[in-house]
C-alpha positions as CSV (number, residue, x, y, z in Angstrom):
1,X,-146.9,-225.0,136.9
2,X,-149.5,-222.5,134.9
3,X,-147.6,-219.1,133.9
4,X,-150.1,-216.7,135.3
5,X,-150.7,-219.2,138.5
6,X,-147.2,-218.7,139.2
7,X,-147.8,-215.0,139.2
8,X,-150.5,-214.5,141.5
9,X,-148.3,-217.3,143.9
10,X,-146.0,-215.1,144.3
11,X,-147.9,-212.3,144.7
12,X,-149.6,-214.1,147.4
13,X,-145.7,-214.5,148.7
14,X,-145.6,-210.7,148.5
15,X,-148.7,-209.9,150.0
16,X,-147.8,-212.1,153.2
17,X,-144.2,-210.2,153.3
18,X,-146.1,-207.1,153.7
19,X,-148.5,-208.1,155.9
20,X,-145.4,-209.0,158.4
21,X,-144.1,-205.9,158.2
22,X,-147.0,-204.4,160.4
23,X,-146.2,-207.7,162.8
24,X,-142.3,-206.8,163.2
25,X,-142.6,-203.2,163.3
26,X,-145.5,-204.2,166.4
27,X,-142.3,-206.5,167.3
28,X,-139.5,-204.2,166.8
29,X,-141.6,-200.7,168.5
30,X,-141.2,-202.4,171.8
31,X,-138.0,-201.4,172.2
32,X,-136.6,-199.1,169.2
33,X,-137.8,-196.0,168.7
34,X,-139.3,-194.8,165.6
35,X,-136.1,-193.1,164.4
36,X,-134.1,-195.7,164.8
37,X,-136.2,-198.6,163.9
38,X,-136.5,-196.6,160.5
39,X,-133.1,-195.9,160.1
40,X,-132.0,-199.7,160.4
41,X,-135.1,-200.6,158.5
42,X,-134.3,-198.1,155.1
43,X,-130.5,-199.1,156.4
44,X,-130.6,-202.4,155.6
45,X,-132.7,-202.4,152.6
46,X,-130.6,-200.3,151.1
47,X,-127.4,-202.1,151.6
48,X,-129.4,-205.0,150.4
49,X,-131.3,-203.2,146.7
50,X,-128.0,-200.6,145.7
51,X,-125.7,-203.9,144.5
52,X,-128.6,-205.3,142.6
53,X,-129.2,-201.9,141.4
54,X,-125.6,-201.2,140.3
55,X,-125.8,-204.5,138.9
56,X,-128.5,-204.3,136.9
57,X,-127.9,-200.5,135.3
58,X,-123.8,-201.1,134.9
59,X,-122.8,-197.9,133.7
60,X,-125.9,-196.0,134.3
61,X,-126.4,-196.2,137.6
62,X,-125.5,-192.9,139.4
63,X,-128.4,-190.6,139.5
64,X,-128.4,-187.3,137.7
65,X,-128.5,-183.7,139.3
66,X,-131.8,-183.0,138.2
67,X,-132.6,-185.8,140.0
68,X,-132.1,-185.3,143.5
69,X,-134.9,-182.8,144.5
70,X,-137.3,-185.4,143.4
71,X,-135.3,-188.1,145.0
72,X,-134.9,-186.5,148.0
73,X,-138.9,-184.9,148.2
74,X,-139.8,-188.5,147.9
75,X,-137.4,-189.9,151.0
76,X,-138.7,-187.4,152.8
77,X,-142.2,-187.9,152.5
78,X,-143.0,-191.4,151.7
79,X,-140.1,-193.2,153.4
80,X,-139.5,-191.1,156.2
81,X,-142.6,-189.3,156.9
82,X,-144.6,-192.7,156.6
83,X,-142.6,-195.1,158.3
84,X,-142.4,-192.3,161.6
85,X,-146.1,-192.6,161.1
86,X,-146.4,-195.9,160.5
87,X,-144.3,-196.9,163.9
88,X,-145.7,-194.5,166.0
89,X,-149.4,-195.4,165.4
90,X,-148.1,-199.1,166.4
91,X,-147.3,-198.1,169.6
92,X,-150.7,-196.7,169.8
93,X,-153.0,-199.3,167.6
94,X,-153.0,-202.7,167.4
95,X,-150.8,-204.6,163.8
96,X,-154.8,-205.0,162.5
97,X,-156.1,-202.0,162.6
98,X,-153.4,-200.7,161.3
99,X,-153.2,-202.9,157.8
100,X,-157.2,-202.1,157.6
101,X,-156.7,-198.3,157.5
102,X,-153.5,-199.0,155.7
103,X,-155.9,-200.6,153.3
104,X,-157.6,-197.2,152.9
105,X,-153.8,-195.9,151.1
106,X,-155.9,-196.6,147.1
107,X,-158.1,-194.4,147.6
108,X,-156.9,-192.0,149.1
109,X,-154.7,-191.9,146.5
110,X,-157.2,-191.1,144.2
111,X,-159.2,-188.4,146.1
112,X,-155.4,-186.5,146.1
113,X,-154.6,-187.5,142.6
114,X,-157.9,-186.0,141.2
115,X,-157.4,-182.5,143.5
116,X,-153.6,-182.9,142.6
117,X,-153.4,-184.1,138.8
118,X,-156.7,-182.8,138.0
119,X,-158.0,-186.4,137.3
120,X,-161.7,-187.1,137.3
121,X,-163.7,-189.2,138.9
122,X,-167.0,-190.9,138.7
123,X,-170.1,-190.5,141.2
124,X,-169.2,-194.8,141.5
125,X,-165.7,-194.4,142.5
126,X,-166.4,-191.1,144.5
127,X,-169.5,-193.9,146.3
128,X,-167.0,-197.0,147.2
129,X,-164.9,-194.1,148.5
130,X,-167.4,-193.5,151.3
131,X,-168.4,-196.8,151.5
132,X,-164.4,-197.8,152.2
133,X,-164.4,-194.7,154.6
134,X,-167.1,-196.2,156.3
135,X,-165.4,-199.7,156.3
136,X,-162.4,-197.2,158.2
137,X,-164.4,-195.8,160.8
138,X,-166.4,-198.6,161.9
139,X,-162.9,-200.5,162.5
140,X,-161.4,-197.4,164.9
141,X,-164.4,-197.2,166.5
142,X,-165.3,-200.8,166.6
143,X,-168.5,-200.5,165.4
144,X,-169.7,-197.8,167.9
145,X,-169.4,-194.1,165.9
146,X,-170.9,-192.6,168.7
147,X,-167.6,-193.0,170.9
148,X,-165.7,-191.4,167.9
149,X,-167.9,-187.7,168.9
150,X,-167.4,-188.6,172.7
151,X,-163.6,-189.8,173.3
152,X,-162.2,-188.8,169.4
153,X,-159.5,-190.8,167.6
154,X,-157.6,-193.6,168.9
155,X,-154.3,-192.0,169.1
156,X,-152.6,-195.4,167.0
157,X,-155.3,-194.9,164.6
158,X,-154.9,-191.3,162.8
159,X,-151.5,-191.1,163.1
160,X,-151.6,-194.5,160.7
161,X,-154.3,-192.8,158.5
162,X,-151.7,-189.7,158.0
163,X,-149.0,-192.1,157.6
164,X,-151.5,-193.7,154.3
165,X,-152.1,-190.2,153.9
166,X,-147.8,-189.7,153.5
167,X,-148.0,-192.5,151.7
168,X,-150.6,-191.2,148.8
169,X,-148.6,-188.4,148.3
170,X,-145.5,-190.0,147.6
171,X,-147.6,-192.3,145.1
172,X,-148.9,-189.2,143.2
173,X,-145.2,-187.6,143.1
174,X,-143.7,-190.4,141.9
175,X,-146.3,-191.0,139.2
176,X,-145.6,-187.3,138.0
177,X,-141.9,-188.5,138.7
178,X,-141.6,-191.7,137.1
179,X,-140.7,-191.0,133.7
180,X,-137.0,-189.5,134.5
181,X,-136.2,-192.4,136.8
182,X,-136.1,-196.1,136.3
183,X,-138.2,-197.8,138.6
184,X,-135.2,-199.7,141.0
185,X,-133.4,-196.8,140.7
186,X,-136.1,-194.1,141.8
187,X,-136.6,-196.8,144.5
188,X,-133.0,-197.6,145.5
189,X,-131.6,-193.6,146.0
190,X,-135.5,-192.9,147.6
191,X,-134.3,-194.9,150.3
192,X,-131.0,-194.0,150.8
193,X,-132.4,-190.2,150.8
194,X,-134.5,-191.2,153.6
195,X,-131.5,-192.9,155.4
196,X,-129.7,-189.7,154.8
197,X,-132.6,-187.7,156.5
198,X,-133.2,-189.8,159.2
199,X,-129.5,-190.2,160.4
200,X,-128.7,-187.4,162.4
201,X,-131.7,-188.0,164.6
202,X,-130.7,-191.6,164.6
203,X,-127.1,-191.6,165.5
204,X,-128.0,-189.2,168.5
205,X,-130.8,-191.8,170.0
206,X,-127.6,-193.9,169.0
207,X,-124.6,-192.3,170.5
208,X,-126.4,-190.7,173.9
209,X,-129.4,-193.0,174.8
210,X,-127.7,-196.2,173.8
211,X,-130.4,-197.5,171.9
212,X,-129.1,-200.1,170.0
213,X,-129.0,-201.8,173.4
214,X,-131.9,-203.9,172.6
215,X,-132.7,-208.5,172.0
216,X,-132.2,-210.0,169.9
217,X,-135.7,-210.7,168.8
218,X,-136.0,-207.0,167.6
219,X,-133.4,-207.1,165.4
220,X,-134.7,-210.0,163.9
221,X,-137.7,-207.9,163.1
222,X,-135.8,-205.3,161.2
223,X,-133.7,-207.5,159.3
224,X,-137.2,-208.7,158.9
225,X,-139.1,-205.3,157.2
226,X,-135.6,-204.6,155.4
227,X,-135.3,-208.1,153.3
228,X,-138.8,-209.6,152.9
229,X,-141.3,-206.9,152.4
230,X,-139.2,-204.2,151.5
231,X,-136.2,-205.6,149.0
232,X,-137.8,-209.5,148.3
233,X,-141.7,-207.3,148.4
234,X,-140.8,-204.7,146.0
235,X,-138.8,-206.6,143.6
236,X,-141.7,-209.3,143.3
237,X,-144.0,-206.9,142.9
238,X,-142.3,-205.3,139.8
239,X,-141.5,-208.5,138.4
240,X,-145.3,-209.0,138.3
241,X,-145.8,-206.0,137.5
242,X,-143.9,-206.6,133.5
243,X,-145.8,-209.8,133.3
244,X,-149.5,-209.3,134.9
245,X,-150.1,-206.1,134.8
246,X,-150.6,-203.5,137.4
247,X,-154.0,-203.4,137.9
248,X,-153.7,-207.3,137.9
249,X,-150.7,-207.1,140.6
250,X,-152.4,-204.3,142.6
251,X,-155.6,-205.9,143.3
252,X,-153.7,-208.5,145.7
253,X,-152.2,-205.7,148.3
254,X,-156.4,-206.3,148.8
255,X,-154.8,-209.2,151.0
256,X,-152.7,-207.5,153.0
257,X,-155.2,-206.9,156.3
258,X,-156.1,-210.2,155.6
259,X,-153.2,-212.1,156.0
260,X,-152.1,-209.3,158.5
261,X,-155.1,-210.4,161.1
262,X,-154.6,-213.6,161.4
263,X,-150.7,-213.7,161.6
264,X,-151.8,-210.8,164.5
265,X,-153.6,-213.5,165.9
266,X,-151.1,-216.2,165.8
267,X,-147.9,-214.1,167.0
268,X,-149.3,-211.4,169.0
269,X,-152.3,-212.8,170.4
270,X,-155.0,-209.5,169.6
271,X,-157.8,-209.9,169.9
272,X,-160.6,-210.7,167.2
273,X,-163.8,-208.4,166.8
274,X,-166.2,-210.0,164.1
275,X,-167.6,-207.3,163.3
276,X,-164.1,-205.6,162.1
277,X,-164.4,-208.8,159.9
278,X,-167.3,-207.0,158.1
279,X,-165.6,-204.1,157.6
280,X,-162.6,-204.9,156.6
281,X,-164.6,-206.7,154.2
282,X,-166.8,-203.3,153.0
283,X,-163.2,-201.6,152.7
284,X,-161.3,-205.1,150.6
285,X,-164.8,-204.9,148.0
286,X,-164.7,-201.0,147.7
287,X,-161.2,-200.6,146.7
288,X,-161.2,-203.9,144.6
289,X,-164.9,-202.7,143.1
290,X,-162.9,-199.1,142.7
291,X,-160.0,-200.7,140.4
292,X,-162.1,-202.6,138.3
293,X,-164.2,-199.6,137.3
294,X,-160.6,-197.9,136.9
295,X,-159.7,-200.7,134.5
296,X,-163.2,-200.6,132.6
297,X,-162.5,-196.6,132.5
298,X,-159.1,-196.9,130.6
299,X,-159.9,-199.5,128.0
């Protein structure tokens, strides 16, 4: 097998796993509360990834005191904030819409990086951000922009947009703090910090509301999200970044909404709006061109 093809195949597999998280999340949120499902997903992921991190770093697996604030900031914004908004969004919107809105995340990150990190942004990039945002608006209004003025934004779509913003802020903090900790160690302790933050609220629901009294399918949905998109997806991504570079690896994330739409049709029987295929194409092409321009600017 061609070496490059192997990594492309692996990243496609990771993308399918991430797309599956939207389907599993939609199934799980029907029985779990957003707090409990967030807690269980990150708890199971932590149980799996922590021994892997300990094995890799051996004598150097412990977190330094000066990095605790960084880790809890990431855990609060990127893990707790994102997941609570993500699962709440799935209560009110489709998995397809959530995935399409989430595809706008790299450009939200670019806008915030311009504001917070004072990174320069060209007119071409501004144009692509605007076209991608138009794609998002067309998606959440089903190509009826007047409905946005009349009835406002769907609650689930708004929550997903806020979730994507949380993840963008998380990405910026990671960018500033990545030199202080190794990626795997940073991710592992970020998972654990989310578990610690959410635990009191989750335990309250589990003890008082018998929140764990759900069907086996709900648990399988949580286990899927913990094992495949969270642990395996991340591991594959880190491996591919090392072998084919971050820019090429990042391009595969554009496939997430495509696979999500296909899975939502099969497993959730969601309705496919043909014009939304056009709007998701607008977003994907905008993000792809944005990434390519960024790659050229760095050369």
